[in-house]
C-alpha positions in Angstrom: 0.0 0.0 0.0 2.8 2.4 1.0 4.7 1.5 -2.2 1.6 2.4 -4.3 1.2 5.7 -2.5 4.9 6.5 -3.1 4.5 5.7 -6.8 1.4 7.9 -7.0 3.4 10.8 -5.4 6.2 10.3 -7.9 3.8 10.3 -10.8 2.1 13.5 -9.5 5.6 15.1 -9.1 6.4 14.3 -12.7 3.1 15.7 -13.9 3.6 18.8 -11.9 7.1 19.3 -13.3 5.8 18.9 -16.8 3.1 21.5 -16.3 5.5 23.9 -14.6 7.9 23.7 -17.5 5.3 23.1 -20.2 7.1 25.4 -22.7 10.3 23.3 -22.5 8.2 20.1 -22.8 6.4 21.4 -25.9 9.8 22.4 -27.4 11.4 19.0 -26.7 8.3 17.2 -28.1 8.5 19.3 -31.3 12.2 18.7 -31.8 11.6 14.9 -31.5 8.6 15.0 -33.9 10.5 17.2 -36.3 13.5 14.8 -36.3 11.3 11.8 -37.0 9.3 13.5 -39.7 12.2 15.0 -41.7 15.8 13.8 -42.2 16.8 17.3 -43.1 15.7 18.9 -39.9 18.8 18.3 -37.7 21.3 19.3 -40.4 23.5 22.3 -39.5 22.4 24.2 -42.6 18.7 23.9 -41.7 19.2 24.8 -38.0 21.3 27.9 -38.9 18.8 29.0 -41.5 16.0 28.5 -39.0 17.7 30.6 -36.3 18.6 33.3 -38.9 14.9 33.5 -40.0 13.8 33.8 -36.3 15.9 36.9 -35.5 13.2 39.5 -36.3 10.6 37.5 -34.3 13.1 37.2 -31.5 13.7 41.0 -31.3 9.9 41.7 -31.6 9.1 39.1 -28.9 11.7 40.6 -26.5 10.2 44.0 -26.9 6.7 42.6 -26.6 7.6 40.8 -23.4 8.7 44.1 -21.8 5.3 45.7 -22.7 3.3 42.7 -21.6 5.2 42.6 -18.3 3.7 46.1 -17.6 0.2 44.8 -18.3 0.2 46.4 -21.8 0.2 45.2 -25.4 1.8 46.5 -28.6 0.2 45.6 -31.8 2.5 47.9 -33.8 5.5 45.7 -33.8 5.0 44.4 -37.3 4.4 47.8 -38.8 7.4 49.3 -37.0 9.5 46.5 -38.4 8.4 47.4 -41.9 9.1 51.1 -41.3 12.6 50.2 -40.1 13.2 48.1 -43.2 12.0 50.8 -45.5 14.2 53.5 -43.9 17.1 51.1 -44.3 16.5 50.7 -48.0 15.5 54.2 -48.9 18.4 55.9 -47.0 21.0 53.7 -48.8 19.3 53.6 -52.2 17.9 57.2 -52.5 19.9 59.3 -50.1 23.5 58.3 -51.0 24.1 56.6 -47.6 26.3 54.2 -49.5 29.6 54.4 -47.6 30.5 52.7 -44.3 29.8 55.9 -42.5 26.6 56.1 -44.4 25.6 52.7 -43.2 26.5 53.7 -39.6 24.3 56.8 -40.0 21.5 54.6 -41.5 21.6 52.3 -38.4 21.4 55.3 -36.1 18.4 56.8 -38.0 16.6 53.4 -38.1 17.0 52.9 -34.3 15.8 56.5 -33.8 12.8 55.9 -35.9 12.0 52.9 -33.8 12.4 54.9 -30.6 10.1 57.6 -32.0 7.5 55.0 -32.9 7.6 53.5 -29.5 7.4 56.9 -27.9 4.3 57.7 -29.9 2.6 54.6 -28.6 3.8 55.3 -25.1 2.5 58.9 -25.3 -0.9 57.6 -26.4 -0.9 55.2 -23.4 0.6 57.5 -20.7 -0.2 61.0 -21.9 -3.6 60.5 -23.5 -4.7 57.6 -21.2 -5.6 55.4 -24.1 -6.0 51.7 -23.7 -2.7 50.0 -24.9 -4.7 47.9 -27.4 -6.3 50.9 -29.0 -3.1 53.1 -28.8 -0.9 50.4 -30.4 -3.6 49.7 -33.0 -3.5 53.4 -34.0 0.3 53.3 -34.2 0.2 50.0 -36.2 -2.2 51.5 -38.8 -0.2 54.7 -39.1 3.2 53.0 -39.3 2.1 50.5 -42.0 0.6 53.3 -44.0 3.8 55.3 -43.7 5.8 52.3 -44.8 3.8 52.1 -48.0 3.8 55.9 -48.5 7.6 56.0 -48.4 7.9 54.0 -51.6 4.5 54.3 -53.1 4.0 50.7 -52.2 6.9 49.4 -54.2 9.9 47.4 -52.9 13.2 49.3 -52.8 16.3 47.4 -54.0 19.6 48.3 -52.5 22.4 49.2 -55.0 24.6 46.1 -55.0 27.8 47.9 -55.8 27.4 50.3 -52.8 29.8 49.7 -49.9 27.0 50.0 -47.4 25.0 47.3 -49.2 27.9 44.9 -49.3 28.5 45.4 -45.6 24.9 45.0 -44.8 24.5 41.9 -47.0 27.6 40.4 -45.5 26.0 40.8 -42.0 22.7 39.4 -43.2 24.1 36.3 -45.1 27.5 35.5 -43.6 28.5 33.6 -40.5 31.2 33.7 -37.8 32.4 30.3 -36.7 29.4 28.8 -38.4 26.9 31.0 -36.6 25.1 33.7 -38.7 25.8 37.3 -37.6 22.1 38.1 -37.1 21.9 35.2 -34.7 24.9 36.4 -32.8 23.3 39.8 -32.5 20.0 38.2 -31.2 22.0 36.2 -28.6 23.8 39.3 -27.4 20.5 41.3 -27.1 18.8 38.3 -25.4 21.6 38.1 -22.8 21.3 41.8 -22.2 17.6 41.4 -21.6 18.2 38.5 -19.2 20.5 40.7 -17.2 18.2 43.7 -17.3 15.1 41.8 -16.1 16.9 39.8 -13.4 19.6 42.2 -12.1 18.5 45.8 -12.5 16.1 48.1 -10.8 14.6 48.9 -14.2 13.8 45.3 -14.9 12.3 44.6 -11.4 10.1 47.7 -11.6 8.9 46.8 -15.1 7.7 43.5 -13.6 6.4 45.2 -10.5 4.4 47.8 -12.4 2.5 44.9 -14.1 2.0 42.7 -11.1 1.1 45.4 -8.5 1.0 48.9 -10.0 -0.8 50.3 -7.0 1.9 49.2 -4.5 4.7 50.6 -6.8 2.9 54.0 -6.9 2.4 54.0 -3.1 6.2 53.4 -2.8 6.7 56.8 -4.5 7.9 55.4 -7.8 6.8 56.9 -11.1 5.2 53.9 -12.8 4.4 55.8 -16.0 8.1 56.3 -16.8 8.8 52.6 -16.9 5.7 51.8 -18.9 6.6 54.5 -21.4 10.2 53.2 -21.8 8.9 49.7 -22.3 7.2 50.9 -25.5 10.2 52.9 -26.6 12.5 49.8 -26.2 10.0 47.7 -28.0 9.9 50.1 -30.9 13.6 50.3 -31.2 14.0 46.5 -31.3 11.3 46.1 -34.0 12.9 48.8 -36.2 16.2 47.0 -35.8 14.4 43.8 -36.8 13.4 45.6 -40.0 17.0 46.4 -40.7 18.0 42.8 -40.1 15.3 41.6 -42.5 16.5 44.0 -45.2 20.1 42.8 -44.7 19.2 39.3 -45.7 17.7 40.0 -49.1 19.0 43.5 -49.9 15.5 44.6 -50.7 13.2 46.7 -48.5 9.5 46.0 -48.8 6.6 47.7 -47.0 4.7 44.4 -46.8 7.3 42.6 -44.6 6.5 41.2 -41.2 2.7 41.0 -41.7 1.4 39.0 -38.7 4.6 39.4 -36.7 2.7 41.1 -33.9 0.5 37.9 -33.4 3.6 35.6 -33.5 5.3 37.9 -30.9 2.3 37.7 -28.6 2.1 34.0 -29.1 5.8 33.5 -28.3 5.3 35.4 -25.0 2.2 33.4 -24.1 3.7 30.0 -25.0 6.6 31.0 -22.8 4.3 31.6 -19.9 3.9 35.4 -19.9 0.6 36.6 -18.5 -1.3 39.2 -20.5 -2.4 40.6 -17.2 1.2 41.7 -16.6 3.9 40.9 -14.0 4.7 37.4 -15.2 7.1 36.3 -17.9 10.8 35.6 -18.5 13.2 36.2 -21.3 14.4 32.6 -21.5 10.8 31.2 -21.7 9.9 33.8 -24.4 12.9 32.6 -26.5 11.6 29.0 -26.1 8.2 30.3 -27.4 10.0 31.8 -30.4 11.7 28.5 -31.1 8.4 26.6 -30.8 6.8 28.8 -33.4 9.9 28.5 -35.6 9.9 24.7 -35.4 6.3 24.4 -36.5 6.9 26.5 -39.6 10.2 24.9 -40.4 9.3 21.2 -40.2 6.1 21.8 -42.2 8.0 23.7 -44.8 10.5 20.8 -45.0 7.5 18.5 -45.6 6.1 20.8 -48.3 2.9 21.4 -46.3 1.0 24.6 -47.1 1.2 27.6 -44.7 -2.5 27.4 -43.7 -2.3 24.3 -41.5 0.6 25.9 -39.6 -1.8 28.5 -38.3 -4.1 25.8 -36.9 -1.2 24.0 -35.2 0.1 27.3 -33.7 -3.4 28.0 -32.3 -3.7 24.6 -30.8 -0.2 24.9 -29.1 -1.2 28.3 -27.7 -4.3 26.8 -26.2 -2.4 23.9 -24.8 0.3 26.2 -23.3 -2.4 28.5 -21.7 -4.3 25.5 -20.4 -1.2 24.0 -18.8 -0.4 27.4 -17.2 -3.9 27.5 -15.8 -3.6 24.0 -14.3 -0.2 25.1 -12.8 -1.7 28.2 -11.3 -4.6 26.2 -9.8 -2.1 23.9 -8.1 -0.3 26.8 -6.5 -3.5 28.3 -5.0 -4.0 27.4 -1.3 -6.8 25.0 -0.6 
């Protein structure tokens, strides 16, 4: 009898661990399934290509995580990514930013455009007291329209002989020690975000402003400042994502990153972030990004159309949220 009770306890502990780390479990299951379904999945070429393709989503998801931690949402991430890409292409192609210094200036302007976009959303939320959903929806619409307006809706091809284009294309397509440069950039930014959220006052207050805004205000801390800067940082990362996307193909298109905002939200949710704010980690968000990337990758390797991918993504989101709910129920006192 006692042996049976011990076995039951062990089984319950295993189930509890699986629910607690459901994002990791889902990722491992997807890796195993992908390996079985496609011989090409575990090749170095495929893995590096997958990671390279996920860089813009990684940047957008990290920015989205900051905003979600404050209890907000940013629907403009895809449109800001498109604006960042368009500024990259137009500055190099039409404004003679073709030298190495021109490329440096382009990067600075692209980052500034992202900061401005995030600041506009932040102003709508903090200054005009608009709901984050509505505020970012407005920014999303304006930014996408601006991206199309910049080039009359046409893609902008970078001049291939320009020094800036060569440097940008080298960054987008070449590797260092077998690791693509964009992936190295994403890893560095991810590590910075891990440090910020775990070891800085700014990171702790971002989380606190989402989990218990009233307590933070009563402590004499200006919550609005941290909420505002979460949108600013999100905008900057997304604009950088547009530059990275343009670097891969040497073409800037106003239609890029359509649906990126939904994938960024999904990555955060799969990683365990709460849309109510105050809960979520950088590492788990990256796991969410990888989960979404694996779904698309293995189905592409199997020549399956894009439409079923959306269904599977939706089911995995539901599963992740359901497991989080069960975990939270277990933690509640009886």
